[in-house]
C-alpha positions in Angstrom: 14.3 -4.2 -7.5 15.4 -2.5 -4.3 13.4 -0.9 -1.5 12.9 2.7 -2.3 13.1 2.4 -6.1 10.7 4.7 -8.0 9.3 4.0 -11.4 6.5 5.3 -13.6 3.4 3.1 -13.8 3.9 2.5 -17.5 7.2 0.8 -16.8 5.3 -1.6 -14.5 2.7 -2.4 -17.1 0.0 0.0 -15.7 -2.3 2.0 -18.1 -4.4 5.1 -17.8 -3.9 7.4 -14.8 -1.8 4.7 -13.1 0.5 4.5 -16.1 1.4 8.2 -15.7 1.8 8.1 -11.9 4.9 7.2 -9.8 5.2 4.0 -7.8 7.7 3.2 -5.0 8.9 -0.3 -4.2 8.1 -0.5 -0.5 8.2 -3.0 2.4 5.4 -3.4 4.9 6.9 -2.6 8.4 4.8 -5.3 10.0 5.0 -8.4 7.8 8.0 -7.4 5.5 6.0 -8.0 2.4 7.2 -6.0 -0.6 5.0 -4.3 -3.1 4.7 -1.3 -5.5 2.8 1.6 -3.9 1.2 4.5 -5.8 2.7 7.8 -4.7 0.5 10.8 -4.1 1.3 14.4 -5.1 3.6 14.8 -2.1 5.5 11.6 -3.1 4.3 9.7 0.0 2.1 6.6 -0.1 -1.2 6.9 1.8 -0.2 4.1 4.2 3.0 2.2 4.9 1.1 -1.0 5.8 0.2 -3.7 3.2 -3.5 -4.3 2.6 -3.6 -7.5 4.7 -1.9 -5.7 7.7 -4.2 -2.7 7.3 -7.3 -4.8 7.4 -6.1 -6.6 10.6 -5.3 -3.3 12.2 -8.8 -1.9 11.3 -10.4 -5.1 12.8 -8.6 -4.5 16.1 -9.4 -0.7 16.2 -13.0 -1.0 15.2 -14.0 -4.3 16.8 -17.7 -4.4 17.8 -19.2 -6.6 20.5 -20.9 -9.7 19.2 -24.7 -9.8 19.0 -25.1 -12.8 21.4 -28.5 -12.8 23.1 
């Protein structure tokens, strides 16, 4: 597989709606982890970050002060 390859979900072993959808082989720009990403109707993934990097980003953005009394 090469970055940017697009396959149907059924070719990746997916079933149901995912089996009919398109997936792109993509690399996370932060950690360089590669994965298959479901493409939306406009052929763009909802995010370019992998799940782990997206969670870390959200923690930094939405950090709340601790409840120390």
